[in-house]
PDB file as gemmi writes it, atoms N, CA and C in Angstrom:
CRYST1    1.000    1.000    1.000  90.00  90.00  90.00 P 1                      
ATOM      1  N   MET A   1       0.826  -1.194   0.000  1.00  0.00           N  
ATOM      2  CA  MET A   1       0.000   0.000   0.000  1.00  0.00           C  
ATOM      3  C   MET A   1       0.868   1.255   0.000  1.00  0.00           C  
ATOM      4  N   HIS A   2       0.316   2.310  -0.565  1.00  0.00           N  
ATOM      5  CA  HIS A   2       1.025   3.580  -0.632  1.00  0.00           C  
ATOM      6  C   HIS A   2       0.465   4.537   0.418  1.00  0.00           C  
ATOM      7  N   PRO A   3       1.307   5.350   1.002  1.00  0.00           N  
ATOM      8  CA  PRO A   3       0.880   6.213   2.108  1.00  0.00           C  
ATOM      9  C   PRO A   3       0.265   7.543   1.680  1.00  0.00           C  
ATOM     10  N   PHE A   4      -0.821   7.502   0.878  1.00  0.00           N  
ATOM     11  CA  PHE A   4      -1.524   8.728   0.546  1.00  0.00           C  
ATOM     12  C   PHE A   4      -2.569   8.942   1.633  1.00  0.00           C  
ATOM     13  N   LEU A   5      -2.381   9.950   2.430  1.00  0.00           N  
ATOM     14  CA  LEU A   5      -3.217  10.158   3.598  1.00  0.00           C  
ATOM     15  C   LEU A   5      -4.062  11.407   3.491  1.00  0.00           C  
ATOM     16  N   ARG A   6      -5.182  11.395   4.162  1.00  0.00           N  
ATOM     17  CA  ARG A   6      -6.037  12.557   4.236  1.00  0.00           C  
ATOM     18  C   ARG A   6      -6.020  13.130   5.646  1.00  0.00           C  
ATOM     19  N   GLY A   7      -5.283  12.619   6.525  1.00  0.00           N  
ATOM     20  CA  GLY A   7      -5.298  13.087   7.896  1.00  0.00           C  
ATOM     21  C   GLY A   7      -5.572  11.961   8.868  1.00  0.00           C  
ATOM     22  N   ARG A   8      -6.049  10.853   8.353  1.00  0.00           N  
ATOM     23  CA  ARG A   8      -6.260   9.676   9.188  1.00  0.00           C  
ATOM     24  C   ARG A   8      -5.128   8.713   8.921  1.00  0.00           C  
ATOM     25  N   PRO A   9      -4.421   8.274   9.929  1.00  0.00           N  
ATOM     26  CA  PRO A   9      -3.242   7.439   9.740  1.00  0.00           C  
ATOM     27  C   PRO A   9      -3.479   6.145   8.971  1.00  0.00           C  
ATOM     28  N   ASN A  10      -4.691   5.610   8.995  1.00  0.00           N  
ATOM     29  CA  ASN A  10      -4.948   4.340   8.329  1.00  0.00           C  
ATOM     30  C   ASN A  10      -5.621   4.497   6.971  1.00  0.00           C  
ATOM     31  N   SER A  11      -5.642   5.710   6.430  1.00  0.00           N  
ATOM     32  CA  SER A  11      -6.296   5.970   5.153  1.00  0.00           C  
ATOM     33  C   SER A  11      -5.317   5.845   4.000  1.00  0.00           C  
ATOM     34  N   THR A  12      -4.929   4.643   3.686  1.00  0.00           N  
ATOM     35  CA  THR A  12      -4.017   4.431   2.578  1.00  0.00           C  
ATOM     36  C   THR A  12      -4.782   3.862   1.396  1.00  0.00           C  
ATOM     37  N   LEU A  13      -4.295   4.159   0.198  1.00  0.00           N  
ATOM     38  CA  LEU A  13      -4.912   3.623  -1.000  1.00  0.00           C  
ATOM     39  C   LEU A  13      -4.380   2.220  -1.257  1.00  0.00           C  
ATOM     40  N   THR A  14      -5.284   1.363  -1.711  1.00  0.00           N  
ATOM     41  CA  THR A  14      -4.870   0.015  -2.091  1.00  0.00           C  
ATOM     42  C   THR A  14      -4.185   0.069  -3.452  1.00  0.00           C  
ATOM     43  N   GLU A  15      -3.522  -1.007  -3.810  1.00  0.00           N  
ATOM     44  CA  GLU A  15      -2.883  -1.077  -5.121  1.00  0.00           C  
ATOM     45  C   GLU A  15      -3.916  -0.896  -6.233  1.00  0.00           C  
ATOM     46  N   ARG A  16      -5.088  -1.498  -6.080  1.00  0.00           N  
ATOM     47  CA  ARG A  16      -6.146  -1.382  -7.093  1.00  0.00           C  
ATOM     48  C   ARG A  16      -6.644   0.056  -7.187  1.00  0.00           C  
ATOM     49  N   GLU A  17      -6.814   0.711  -6.052  1.00  0.00           N  
ATOM     50  CA  GLU A  17      -7.244   2.110  -6.070  1.00  0.00           C  
ATOM     51  C   GLU A  17      -6.221   2.983  -6.794  1.00  0.00           C  
ATOM     52  N   ILE A  18      -4.952   2.689  -6.607  1.00  0.00           N  
ATOM     53  CA  ILE A  18      -3.900   3.444  -7.297  1.00  0.00           C  
ATOM     54  C   ILE A  18      -3.968   3.185  -8.799  1.00  0.00           C  
ATOM     55  N   GLU A  19      -4.227   1.939  -9.192  1.00  0.00           N  
ATOM     56  CA  GLU A  19      -4.385   1.638 -10.615  1.00  0.00           C  
ATOM     57  C   GLU A  19      -5.540   2.437 -11.214  1.00  0.00           C  
ATOM     58  N   VAL A  20      -6.662   2.459 -10.507  1.00  0.00           N  
ATOM     59  CA  VAL A  20      -7.833   3.212 -10.972  1.00  0.00           C  
ATOM     60  C   VAL A  20      -7.505   4.695 -11.041  1.00  0.00           C  
ATOM     61  N   LEU A  21      -6.838   5.215 -10.031  1.00  0.00           N  
ATOM     62  CA  LEU A  21      -6.469   6.633  -9.995  1.00  0.00           C  
ATOM     63  C   LEU A  21      -5.597   7.000 -11.195  1.00  0.00           C  
ATOM     64  N   LYS A  22      -4.634   6.168 -11.522  1.00  0.00           N  
ATOM     65  CA  LYS A  22      -3.769   6.410 -12.678  1.00  0.00           C  
ATOM     66  C   LYS A  22      -4.584   6.482 -13.968  1.00  0.00           C  
ATOM     67  N   LEU A  23      -5.528   5.580 -14.125  1.00  0.00           N  
ATOM     68  CA  LEU A  23      -6.329   5.542 -15.346  1.00  0.00           C  
ATOM     69  C   LEU A  23      -7.308   6.709 -15.410  1.00  0.00           C  
ATOM     70  N   ILE A  24      -7.811   7.141 -14.273  1.00  0.00           N  
ATOM     71  CA  ILE A  24      -8.643   8.346 -14.243  1.00  0.00           C  
ATOM     72  C   ILE A  24      -7.817   9.532 -14.717  1.00  0.00           C  
ATOM     73  N   ALA A  25      -6.575   9.604 -14.257  1.00  0.00           N  
ATOM     74  CA  ALA A  25      -5.689  10.699 -14.659  1.00  0.00           C  
ATOM     75  C   ALA A  25      -5.391  10.664 -16.154  1.00  0.00           C  
ATOM     76  N   GLU A  26      -5.458   9.490 -16.765  1.00  0.00           N  
ATOM     77  CA  GLU A  26      -5.260   9.370 -18.206  1.00  0.00           C  
ATOM     78  C   GLU A  26      -6.492   9.807 -18.987  1.00  0.00           C  
ATOM     79  N   GLY A  27      -7.595  10.040 -18.267  1.00  0.00           N  
ATOM     80  CA  GLY A  27      -8.811  10.514 -18.917  1.00  0.00           C  
ATOM     81  C   GLY A  27      -9.800   9.428 -19.296  1.00  0.00           C  
ATOM     82  N   LEU A  28      -9.576   8.198 -18.830  1.00  0.00           N  
ATOM     83  CA  LEU A  28     -10.484   7.114 -19.158  1.00  0.00           C  
ATOM     84  C   LEU A  28     -11.769   7.224 -18.353  1.00  0.00           C  
ATOM     85  N   ILE A  29     -12.871   6.763 -18.945  1.00  0.00           N  
ATOM     86  CA  ILE A  29     -14.148   6.724 -18.232  1.00  0.00           C  
ATOM     87  C   ILE A  29     -14.270   5.366 -17.540  1.00  0.00           C  
ATOM     88  N   ASP A  30     -15.255   5.250 -16.648  1.00  0.00           N  
ATOM     89  CA  ASP A  30     -15.398   4.031 -15.835  1.00  0.00           C  
ATOM     90  C   ASP A  30     -15.461   2.763 -16.683  1.00  0.00           C  
ATOM     91  N   ARG A  31     -16.212   2.800 -17.780  1.00  0.00           N  
ATOM     92  CA  ARG A  31     -16.342   1.620 -18.640  1.00  0.00           C  
ATOM     93  C   ARG A  31     -14.985   1.211 -19.217  1.00  0.00           C  
ATOM     94  N   GLU A  32     -14.188   2.190 -19.626  1.00  0.00           N  
ATOM     95  CA  GLU A  32     -12.866   1.903 -20.189  1.00  0.00           C  
ATOM     96  C   GLU A  32     -11.904   1.376 -19.125  1.00  0.00           C  
ATOM     97  N   ILE A  33     -11.972   1.981 -17.948  1.00  0.00           N  
ATOM     98  CA  ILE A  33     -11.126   1.524 -16.843  1.00  0.00           C  
ATOM     99  C   ILE A  33     -11.491   0.085 -16.479  1.00  0.00           C  
ATOM    100  N   GLY A  34     -12.787  -0.171 -16.381  1.00  0.00           N  
ATOM    101  CA  GLY A  34     -13.245  -1.514 -16.055  1.00  0.00           C  
ATOM    102  C   GLY A  34     -12.774  -2.548 -17.060  1.00  0.00           C  
ATOM    103  N   ALA A  35     -12.861  -2.200 -18.343  1.00  0.00           N  
ATOM    104  CA  ALA A  35     -12.419  -3.125 -19.396  1.00  0.00           C  
ATOM    105  C   ALA A  35     -10.923  -3.387 -19.282  1.00  0.00           C  
ATOM    106  N   ARG A  36     -10.170  -2.349 -19.017  1.00  0.00           N  
ATOM    107  CA  ARG A  36      -8.720  -2.506 -18.934  1.00  0.00           C  
ATOM    108  C   ARG A  36      -8.310  -3.344 -17.723  1.00  0.00           C  
ATOM    109  N   LEU A  37      -9.033  -3.191 -16.601  1.00  0.00           N  
ATOM    110  CA  LEU A  37      -8.680  -3.903 -15.367  1.00  0.00           C  
ATOM    111  C   LEU A  37      -9.498  -5.172 -15.152  1.00  0.00           C  
ATOM    112  N   CYS A  38     -10.393  -5.476 -16.092  1.00  0.00           N  
ATOM    113  CA  CYS A  38     -11.264  -6.656 -15.991  1.00  0.00           C  
ATOM    114  C   CYS A  38     -12.140  -6.620 -14.745  1.00  0.00           C  
ATOM    115  N   ILE A  39     -12.721  -5.449 -14.499  1.00  0.00           N  
ATOM    116  CA  ILE A  39     -13.684  -5.274 -13.409  1.00  0.00           C  
ATOM    117  C   ILE A  39     -14.880  -4.519 -13.968  1.00  0.00           C  
ATOM    118  N   SER A  40     -15.997  -4.535 -13.255  1.00  0.00           N  
ATOM    119  CA  SER A  40     -17.191  -3.861 -13.750  1.00  0.00           C  
ATOM    120  C   SER A  40     -17.085  -2.346 -13.554  1.00  0.00           C  
ATOM    121  N   PRO A  41     -17.822  -1.574 -14.364  1.00  0.00           N  
ATOM    122  CA  PRO A  41     -17.845  -0.126 -14.171  1.00  0.00           C  
ATOM    123  C   PRO A  41     -18.337   0.257 -12.771  1.00  0.00           C  
ATOM    124  N   GLU A  42     -19.217  -0.549 -12.194  1.00  0.00           N  
ATOM    125  CA  GLU A  42     -19.707  -0.276 -10.842  1.00  0.00           C  
ATOM    126  C   GLU A  42     -18.585  -0.412  -9.821  1.00  0.00           C  
ATOM    127  N   THR A  43     -17.714  -1.389 -10.029  1.00  0.00           N  
ATOM    128  CA  THR A  43     -16.569  -1.562  -9.142  1.00  0.00           C  
ATOM    129  C   THR A  43     -15.609  -0.390  -9.292  1.00  0.00           C  
ATOM    130  N   VAL A  44     -15.436   0.086 -10.508  1.00  0.00           N  
ATOM    131  CA  VAL A  44     -14.599   1.269 -10.739  1.00  0.00           C  
ATOM    132  C   VAL A  44     -15.178   2.459  -9.978  1.00  0.00           C  
ATOM    133  N   LYS A  45     -16.491   2.635 -10.039  1.00  0.00           N  
ATOM    134  CA  LYS A  45     -17.143   3.744  -9.311  1.00  0.00           C  
ATOM    135  C   LYS A  45     -16.896   3.623  -7.804  1.00  0.00           C  
ATOM    136  N   ARG A  46     -16.983   2.402  -7.292  1.00  0.00           N  
ATOM    137  CA  ARG A  46     -16.747   2.186  -5.865  1.00  0.00           C  
ATOM    138  C   ARG A  46     -15.309   2.538  -5.497  1.00  0.00           C  
ATOM    139  N   HIS A  47     -14.361   2.121  -6.316  1.00  0.00           N  
ATOM    140  CA  HIS A  47     -12.957   2.466  -6.069  1.00  0.00           C  
ATOM    141  C   HIS A  47     -12.775   3.991  -6.107  1.00  0.00           C  
ATOM    142  N   GLY A  48     -13.406   4.643  -7.078  1.00  0.00           N  
ATOM    143  CA  GLY A  48     -13.314   6.101  -7.175  1.00  0.00           C  
ATOM    144  C   GLY A  48     -13.858   6.789  -5.939  1.00  0.00           C  
ATOM    145  N   SER A  49     -14.967   6.306  -5.444  1.00  0.00           N  
ATOM    146  CA  SER A  49     -15.555   6.863  -4.226  1.00  0.00           C  
ATOM    147  C   SER A  49     -14.633   6.661  -3.034  1.00  0.00           C  
ATOM    148  N   ASN A  50     -14.048   5.476  -2.933  1.00  0.00           N  
ATOM    149  CA  ASN A  50     -13.113   5.199  -1.839  1.00  0.00           C  
ATOM    150  C   ASN A  50     -11.902   6.124  -1.911  1.00  0.00           C  
ATOM    151  N   ILE A  51     -11.389   6.330  -3.120  1.00  0.00           N  
ATOM    152  CA  ILE A  51     -10.238   7.217  -3.307  1.00  0.00           C  
ATOM    153  C   ILE A  51     -10.592   8.635  -2.850  1.00  0.00           C  
ATOM    154  N   ARG A  52     -11.723   9.145  -3.325  1.00  0.00           N  
ATOM    155  CA  ARG A  52     -12.139  10.507  -2.949  1.00  0.00           C  
ATOM    156  C   ARG A  52     -12.289  10.649  -1.441  1.00  0.00           C  
ATOM    157  N   ASN A  53     -12.894   9.662  -0.812  1.00  0.00           N  
ATOM    158  CA  ASN A  53     -13.093   9.722   0.639  1.00  0.00           C  
ATOM    159  C   ASN A  53     -11.781   9.643   1.404  1.00  0.00           C  
ATOM    160  N   LYS A  54     -10.885   8.792   0.971  1.00  0.00           N  
ATOM    161  CA  LYS A  54      -9.612   8.622   1.679  1.00  0.00           C  
ATOM    162  C   LYS A  54      -8.717   9.849   1.554  1.00  0.00           C  
ATOM    163  N   ILE A  55      -8.704  10.463   0.379  1.00  0.00           N  
ATOM    164  CA  ILE A  55      -7.792  11.574   0.141  1.00  0.00           C  
ATOM    165  C   ILE A  55      -8.462  12.921   0.398  1.00  0.00           C  
ATOM    166  N   GLY A  56      -9.770  12.952   0.382  1.00  0.00           N  
ATOM    167  CA  GLY A  56     -10.494  14.199   0.626  1.00  0.00           C  
ATOM    168  C   GLY A  56     -10.667  15.031  -0.626  1.00  0.00           C  
ATOM    169  N   LEU A  57     -10.964  14.376  -1.739  1.00  0.00           N  
ATOM    170  CA  LEU A  57     -11.154  15.062  -3.007  1.00  0.00           C  
ATOM    171  C   LEU A  57     -12.633  15.072  -3.369  1.00  0.00           C  
ATOM    172  N   ASP A  58     -13.003  16.016  -4.242  1.00  0.00           N  
ATOM    173  CA  ASP A  58     -14.417  16.162  -4.589  1.00  0.00           C  
ATOM    174  C   ASP A  58     -14.822  15.576  -5.935  1.00  0.00           C  
ATOM    175  N   ASN A  59     -13.880  15.452  -6.878  1.00  0.00           N  
ATOM    176  CA  ASN A  59     -14.282  15.022  -8.217  1.00  0.00           C  
ATOM    177  C   ASN A  59     -13.096  14.411  -8.974  1.00  0.00           C  
ATOM    178  N   ARG A  60     -13.382  13.939 -10.192  1.00  0.00           N  
ATOM    179  CA  ARG A  60     -12.365  13.272 -11.007  1.00  0.00           C  
ATOM    180  C   ARG A  60     -11.233  14.215 -11.410  1.00  0.00           C  
ATOM    181  N   THR A  61     -11.560  15.481 -11.615  1.00  0.00           N  
ATOM    182  CA  THR A  61     -10.518  16.446 -11.972  1.00  0.00           C  
ATOM    183  C   THR A  61      -9.505  16.567 -10.843  1.00  0.00           C  
ATOM    184  N   GLU A  62      -9.986  16.697  -9.621  1.00  0.00           N  
ATOM    185  CA  GLU A  62      -9.085  16.764  -8.467  1.00  0.00           C  
ATOM    186  C   GLU A  62      -8.292  15.472  -8.325  1.00  0.00           C  
ATOM    187  N   MET A  63      -8.931  14.350  -8.624  1.00  0.00           N  
ATOM    188  CA  MET A  63      -8.236  13.066  -8.540  1.00  0.00           C  
ATOM    189  C   MET A  63      -7.101  13.017  -9.566  1.00  0.00           C  
ATOM    190  N   ALA A  64      -7.368  13.481 -10.787  1.00  0.00           N  
ATOM    191  CA  ALA A  64      -6.339  13.478 -11.830  1.00  0.00           C  
ATOM    192  C   ALA A  64      -5.188  14.396 -11.447  1.00  0.00           C  
ATOM    193  N   LEU A  65      -5.495  15.585 -10.947  1.00  0.00           N  
ATOM    194  CA  LEU A  65      -4.441  16.505 -10.521  1.00  0.00           C  
ATOM    195  C   LEU A  65      -3.615  15.916  -9.385  1.00  0.00           C  
ATOM    196  N   PHE A  66      -4.282  15.259  -8.452  1.00  0.00           N  
ATOM    197  CA  PHE A  66      -3.585  14.618  -7.345  1.00  0.00           C  
ATOM    198  C   PHE A  66      -2.609  13.576  -7.877  1.00  0.00           C  
ATOM    199  N   ALA A  67      -3.083  12.735  -8.802  1.00  0.00           N  
ATOM    200  CA  ALA A  67      -2.234  11.683  -9.371  1.00  0.00           C  
ATOM    201  C   ALA A  67      -1.023  12.279 -10.063  1.00  0.00           C  
ATOM    202  N   ILE A  68      -1.219  13.359 -10.796  1.00  0.00           N  
ATOM    203  CA  ILE A  68      -0.094  14.013 -11.481  1.00  0.00           C  
ATOM    204  C   ILE A  68       0.887  14.586 -10.481  1.00  0.00           C  
ATOM    205  N   ARG A  69       0.384  15.258  -9.472  1.00  0.00           N  
ATOM    206  CA  ARG A  69       1.259  15.864  -8.449  1.00  0.00           C  
ATOM    207  C   ARG A  69       2.029  14.825  -7.664  1.00  0.00           C  
ATOM    208  N   GLN A  70       1.456  13.637  -7.522  1.00  0.00           N  
ATOM    209  CA  GLN A  70       2.125  12.560  -6.777  1.00  0.00           C  
ATOM    210  C   GLN A  70       3.064  11.751  -7.666  1.00  0.00           C  
ATOM    211  N   GLY A  71       3.124  12.102  -8.945  1.00  0.00           N  
ATOM    212  CA  GLY A  71       4.018  11.391  -9.862  1.00  0.00           C  
ATOM    213  C   GLY A  71       3.451  10.060 -10.352  1.00  0.00           C  
ATOM    214  N   LEU A  72       2.145   9.858 -10.187  1.00  0.00           N  
ATOM    215  CA  LEU A  72       1.516   8.628 -10.644  1.00  0.00           C  
ATOM    216  C   LEU A  72       1.115   8.689 -12.101  1.00  0.00           C  
ATOM    217  N   ALA A  73       1.008   9.895 -12.635  1.00  0.00           N  
ATOM    218  CA  ALA A  73       0.609  10.109 -14.018  1.00  0.00           C  
ATOM    219  C   ALA A  73       1.298  11.363 -14.538  1.00  0.00           C  
ATOM    220  N   THR A  74       1.287  11.501 -15.854  1.00  0.00           N  
ATOM    221  CA  THR A  74       1.867  12.701 -16.441  1.00  0.00           C  
ATOM    222  C   THR A  74       0.765  13.545 -17.070  1.00  0.00           C  
ATOM    223  N   ALA A  75       1.034  14.811 -17.157  1.00  0.00           N  
ATOM    224  CA  ALA A  75       0.037  15.740 -17.722  1.00  0.00           C  
ATOM    225  C   ALA A  75      -0.015  15.624 -19.217  1.00  0.00           C  
TER     226      ALA A  75                                                      
END                                                                             
C-alpha cells in the first residue's frame, strides 16, 4: 500500500485504487477503466468513491491533478 493520507493514519490507498487513480488521470471513463482492469464499471465507481473519501477530493478532476502531483501520471 502507498501512504496517501487525508489526515487519518490508516487511510491508505490500495494497489487497485492506485491503478484506478492512474487511469482516471489518463482521462479514461469508468467503462474503459473496467475493461482494462477486468472489473465492472460499478466496481470502478466504488474504487473512485473510496479514493475521494480517503484523500479528501471532490471530483475526477481533483483526482487526476492529485495523481499528477504525486508522480503517478503525467500531464
